Phi, psi and omega in degrees: 000141178259156179239123177237132179238136174233127175256249176280135182304321181298330181276324188237038183309120176081354182265349183281342178226144177289153175065029181245124177298149184301334183268002182291145176211139181297131181054042181269179173260021179287157175300154181306328183297338180234015179282126183307320182296337177281343179259338183305322179298340178282345179280115181239001177284162174302139184229129171243115177255122178246116185224158171276136181298328183252033180292117180273342178283315176233082184300147181305306185286330186256350181229305185295307182298314178299318180296312181299317180293331182278345181301141180279355178295134176302151183309321182293341183253014178223147182215134178243114182251128179252134177245155173292129181137183184252216185287321179276121186300119173249020185226044188299322181292318179293319179295319178298317178301313178300314182296318180294320177296321179295313180296320176299322181295317185264335181249349184091152181292152178286132178271112180278141181257000000 
C-alpha cells in the first residue's frame, strides 16, 4: 500500500494523488490532459480525505465532492471527513485521530514495546 499526503495544494502540487501531473487542479481551467478529475478514477488505493467544511480554496460542492466521487477506490475503501473550518487546518487533533484510526485499519495497530 502506498501513502500519499496532501496538505496545501500549493505546497504539494500533484503529490497528494498517484499518477497526477504537478499542474493538475480540481475544477481547474487546465487542459483535460492534466485535469485532476480525469486522473482520479485511476486511484484505486484506500483514500482518506480530511477537509474543512468551509474551505474557500477547495470548496465542498465544487472541488471536494467531485474529486471524492471521481476516485476509482471502491466505496468501502474511501472516507471523506469534514471538519468545521476552512483550508488551513484548525482541527489538528481531530484530523490526527482520524488519520491514525485509518492507518490502524489498513496497516494494523502499532505494537508498543
